C-alpha positions as CSV (number, residue, x, y, z in Angstrom):
1,M,72.5,-132.8,149.8
2,K,76.0,-133.9,148.6
3,L,77.8,-131.4,146.3
4,G,79.8,-132.4,143.4
5,V,80.7,-132.0,139.7
6,V,79.7,-133.4,136.3
7,S,83.1,-134.8,135.1
8,L,82.3,-133.9,131.4
9,S,82.9,-130.3,132.3
10,L,86.5,-131.2,133.2
11,R,87.0,-133.3,130.1
12,F,90.5,-132.0,129.3
13,M,91.9,-133.1,132.7
14,D,93.1,-136.7,133.2
15,F,90.6,-138.5,135.4
16,P,92.9,-138.9,138.5
17,E,93.6,-135.2,138.3
18,T,89.8,-134.5,138.1
19,L,89.2,-136.5,141.2
20,R,91.9,-134.7,143.2
21,F,90.7,-131.3,142.0
22,V,87.1,-132.0,142.9
23,G,88.1,-133.1,146.4
24,E,90.4,-130.1,146.8
25,I,87.5,-127.6,146.1
26,G,85.2,-129.3,148.5
27,G,83.3,-131.6,146.1
28,K,82.1,-134.9,147.5
29,T,80.8,-136.7,144.5
30,L,81.0,-136.9,140.7
31,E,79.0,-137.9,137.6
32,I,81.5,-139.9,135.5
33,S,81.5,-139.2,131.8
34,T,81.7,-142.0,129.2
35,A,82.1,-139.7,126.1
36,D,84.7,-140.7,123.6
37,G,88.2,-139.5,124.4
38,V,87.0,-137.7,127.6
39,H,89.6,-137.0,130.3
40,N,92.4,-137.3,127.7
41,G,91.6,-141.0,127.2
42,S,92.7,-141.8,130.8
43,L,89.5,-143.8,131.6
44,D,89.8,-147.5,131.1
45,F,86.4,-149.3,131.2
46,S,87.8,-152.8,130.6
47,D,87.1,-155.3,133.4
48,Q,90.6,-154.7,134.9
49,G,90.2,-150.9,134.4
50,R,86.9,-150.9,136.3
51,R,88.5,-152.6,139.3
52,A,91.3,-150.1,139.2
53,L,88.8,-147.2,138.9
54,R,86.9,-148.4,142.0
55,E,90.1,-148.3,144.0
56,L,91.2,-144.9,142.6
57,V,87.8,-143.3,143.5
58,K,88.0,-144.9,147.0
59,S,91.5,-143.7,147.6
60,E,90.6,-140.1,146.7
61,G,87.6,-140.0,148.9
62,V,85.2,-138.7,146.2
63,S,82.2,-140.9,145.5
64,L,80.5,-141.5,142.1
65,T,76.9,-140.5,142.0
66,S,76.0,-141.3,138.4
67,V,77.2,-142.7,135.1
68,A,76.6,-140.4,132.1
69,G,74.9,-142.6,129.6
70,Y,73.7,-141.6,126.1
71,S,70.5,-142.9,124.4
72,D,68.1,-142.1,121.6
73,F,64.8,-143.8,121.4
74,T,63.1,-141.4,118.9
75,L,63.0,-144.1,116.1
76,A,60.7,-147.1,116.2
77,D,63.0,-149.2,114.0
78,G,63.6,-152.5,115.6
79,V,67.3,-152.7,114.8
80,E,68.0,-149.2,116.1
81,V,66.0,-149.8,119.3
82,N,67.9,-152.9,120.0
83,K,71.1,-151.1,119.5
84,Q,70.0,-148.5,122.0
85,L,69.0,-151.2,124.5
86,E,72.4,-152.8,124.1
87,G,73.9,-149.4,125.0
88,I,71.6,-149.1,128.1
89,R,72.8,-152.6,129.2
90,W,76.5,-151.5,128.9
91,Y,75.9,-148.4,130.9
92,C,74.0,-150.3,133.6
93,Q,76.7,-152.9,133.8
94,L,79.3,-150.2,134.1
95,A,77.3,-148.5,136.9
96,A,76.9,-151.8,138.8
97,D,80.6,-152.6,138.4
98,L,81.4,-149.1,139.9
99,N,78.8,-149.4,142.7
100,V,76.8,-146.5,141.2
101,K,73.0,-146.5,141.4
102,I,72.1,-143.9,138.7
103,V,72.6,-143.9,134.9
104,R,71.9,-140.5,133.2
105,V,70.0,-141.2,129.9
106,M,68.6,-139.1,127.1
107,G,65.4,-139.2,125.1
108,G,66.9,-138.4,121.7
109,N,67.1,-135.8,119.0
110,P,64.4,-134.8,116.5
111,K,64.1,-136.9,113.4
112,E,62.9,-135.6,110.0
113,G,59.5,-136.9,109.0
114,L,58.3,-137.6,112.5
115,S,56.0,-135.5,114.7
116,K,56.9,-134.7,118.3
117,D,54.1,-136.9,119.5
118,E,55.3,-139.8,117.4
119,M,58.9,-139.4,118.7
120,V,57.8,-139.1,122.3
121,D,55.6,-142.3,121.8
122,N,58.7,-144.1,120.5
123,I,60.8,-142.8,123.5
124,I,58.1,-144.1,125.9
125,S,58.1,-147.5,124.2
126,G,61.9,-147.6,124.3
127,F,62.2,-146.8,128.0
128,K,59.5,-149.4,128.9
129,R,62.0,-151.9,127.6
130,A,65.0,-150.1,129.0
131,V,63.7,-150.1,132.6
132,E,63.5,-153.9,132.5
133,I,67.3,-154.0,131.8
134,A,68.0,-151.5,134.5
135,T,66.0,-153.5,137.0
136,E,68.4,-156.5,136.4
137,F,71.3,-154.3,137.7
138,D,69.3,-152.5,140.4
139,V,70.1,-149.2,138.7
140,I,67.9,-146.1,138.1
141,L,67.7,-144.5,134.7
142,A,67.5,-140.6,135.1
143,L,66.3,-138.9,131.9
144,E,67.9,-135.5,131.3
145,N,66.1,-132.5,129.9
146,H,68.5,-132.1,126.9
147,G,68.4,-131.1,123.3
148,M,65.4,-129.7,121.5
149,L,62.9,-132.5,121.8
150,V,62.8,-133.6,125.5
151,N,63.4,-130.2,127.1
152,D,60.2,-129.0,128.8
153,G,58.4,-130.1,132.0
154,P,55.2,-131.6,130.5
155,T,57.2,-133.8,128.0
156,L,59.5,-135.1,130.7
157,V,56.6,-135.8,133.1
158,R,54.6,-137.5,130.4
159,I,57.4,-139.9,129.5
160,V,58.1,-140.8,133.1
161,E,54.4,-141.3,134.0
162,E,53.5,-143.3,130.9
163,V,56.5,-145.6,131.3
164,G,55.1,-146.0,134.8
165,S,58.2,-147.4,136.6
166,P,60.1,-146.1,139.6
167,I,63.2,-147.1,137.7
168,L,62.8,-144.2,135.3
169,R,63.4,-140.9,137.0
170,I,64.7,-137.5,135.8
171,T,68.0,-135.7,135.7
172,M,67.0,-132.0,136.2
173,D,69.4,-129.7,134.4
174,T,68.9,-126.0,135.4
175,G,70.4,-124.5,132.3
176,N,69.0,-126.6,129.5
177,F,65.4,-125.5,129.6
178,C,66.3,-121.9,128.7
179,W,69.1,-123.1,126.3
180,A,66.2,-124.8,124.4
181,G,64.4,-121.5,124.1
182,N,62.1,-121.5,127.1
183,S,61.8,-118.4,129.3
184,V,63.3,-118.2,132.8
185,D,59.7,-118.0,134.2
186,A,58.8,-121.2,132.3
187,A,62.0,-122.9,133.6
188,Y,61.0,-122.2,137.2
189,E,57.6,-123.8,136.5
190,Y,59.3,-126.8,134.9
191,F,61.5,-127.2,137.9
192,K,58.4,-127.6,140.0
193,Q,56.9,-130.1,137.6
194,V,60.0,-132.4,137.4
195,S,61.4,-132.1,140.9
196,P,59.1,-134.8,142.3
197,Y,60.7,-137.2,139.8
198,A,64.3,-136.1,140.1
199,A,67.0,-138.6,141.0
200,N,69.9,-136.5,139.7
201,V,70.5,-132.7,139.4
202,H,72.9,-130.8,137.2
203,L,73.3,-127.1,138.1
204,K,74.1,-124.5,135.4
205,D,73.7,-120.7,135.4
206,F,73.6,-118.4,132.5
207,V,73.1,-114.9,131.1
208,Y,71.7,-113.9,127.7
209,D,74.2,-112.6,125.1
210,N,72.6,-111.5,121.8
211,N,69.5,-113.5,122.8
212,E,71.5,-116.7,123.2
213,V,72.2,-118.5,126.4
214,K,75.8,-118.1,127.7
215,F,76.8,-120.3,130.6
216,V,78.5,-118.6,133.6
217,P,79.6,-119.8,137.0
218,L,76.8,-120.5,139.5
219,G,75.6,-117.4,141.2
220,E,76.8,-115.1,138.4
221,G,73.8,-115.4,136.2
222,L,70.0,-115.1,136.1
223,L,69.0,-118.1,138.2
224,D,67.9,-117.9,141.8
225,F,69.4,-121.0,143.3
226,K,67.9,-120.5,146.8
227,R,64.5,-120.7,145.0
228,I,65.6,-123.8,143.1
229,F,66.9,-125.5,146.2
230,K,63.6,-124.7,148.0
231,T,61.7,-126.3,145.0
232,L,63.8,-129.5,145.3
233,E,63.5,-129.6,149.1
234,D,59.7,-129.2,148.9
235,A,59.7,-132.2,146.5
236,G,61.6,-134.3,149.0
237,Y,64.8,-134.4,146.9
238,T,67.8,-135.6,149.0
239,G,70.2,-136.6,146.2
240,S,73.4,-135.1,144.9
241,I,73.8,-131.6,143.5
242,L,76.3,-131.5,140.6
243,C,77.9,-128.4,139.2
244,E,78.3,-128.4,135.4
245,Y,80.1,-125.3,134.1
246,E,80.4,-125.7,130.3
247,G,82.6,-122.6,129.6
248,V,82.2,-119.9,127.1
249,G,81.6,-122.2,124.2
250,D,82.3,-125.7,122.8
251,P,85.9,-126.1,123.9
252,R,86.7,-128.4,120.9
253,V,85.7,-125.7,118.5
254,L,87.4,-122.9,120.4
255,I,90.7,-124.9,120.5
256,K,90.5,-125.9,116.8
257,E,89.8,-122.2,115.8
258,G,92.7,-121.0,117.9
259,V,90.5,-118.8,120.2
260,F,92.0,-120.5,123.3
261,T,94.6,-123.1,124.0
262,Q,93.6,-126.3,125.9
263,E,95.5,-125.0,128.9
264,E,93.5,-121.7,128.9
265,I,90.3,-123.7,128.6
266,V,91.2,-125.9,131.6
267,T,92.2,-122.9,133.7
268,D,88.9,-121.1,133.0
269,I,86.8,-124.2,133.7
270,K,88.7,-125.0,136.9
271,N,88.4,-121.4,138.2
272,A,84.7,-121.3,137.3
273,T,84.0,-124.7,138.9
274,R,85.8,-123.6,142.1
275,R,83.7,-120.4,142.3
276,S,80.5,-122.4,141.6
277,L,81.1,-124.8,144.4
278,E,82.0,-122.0,146.8
279,F,78.8,-120.3,145.9
280,L,76.8,-123.5,146.5
281,Q,78.5,-124.1,149.9
282,S,77.6,-120.5,150.9
283,I,73.9,-121.2,150.2
284,L,73.8,-124.4,152.1
285,E,75.7,-123.0,155.0
286,G,73.6,-119.8,155.1
């Protein structure tokens, strides 16, 4: 398994600096973020920018595993669904242009007036159309357990199985199940349920602080990563393993409120990311 980093966690570093840093700490691959303003606005996704980005990634010797896409198919409204499908096409085109085979996607957020079953049905319908687009680009869509709606094993498995296409797989995030209120024991069970469908893995660790999840560097929290790796191996997973350290809170809020400077946030995240990769390397080598 190839070790790497989710670039969103290093959002306050310019992208060339991010690539160099990941390579320096032993990372081999990266999920590239598409969030607004990420990497200090240093990412250019124009046609010319994409060509330059391919050359930059090649020169640094760090590959791109996945493109971080965003989607929300919880509504059945035709105009909104078409808007989401246009977004899926853009992410898939970007992935193809960057020679990337995976686009991370999301199910969506709860909507007032709709039951969970109704929203999940809408998500299934949306992804049945989305996989047709992804097929055009020879790209896999990897649905992340994220937010409060699509963040348990049975829901993820139901969506993937009812869409019924090998083009829709799962991005398994090890911290998000408990962030959404599930117990650690439940999370381990969900890891078993979703691992056979995994095409992408984000690794997070955490502790509880006043009954809330607080993310910490890998190996310094509650999760047993040897157990998680065994679950993935038993399921036949051979893809990338991406560290995603999110820090002590939303960095935008912390900076705005004057709790930390941007420089202090970057230092903390770099140090924690370095420790996380060192920890992962020790597991794989042991």
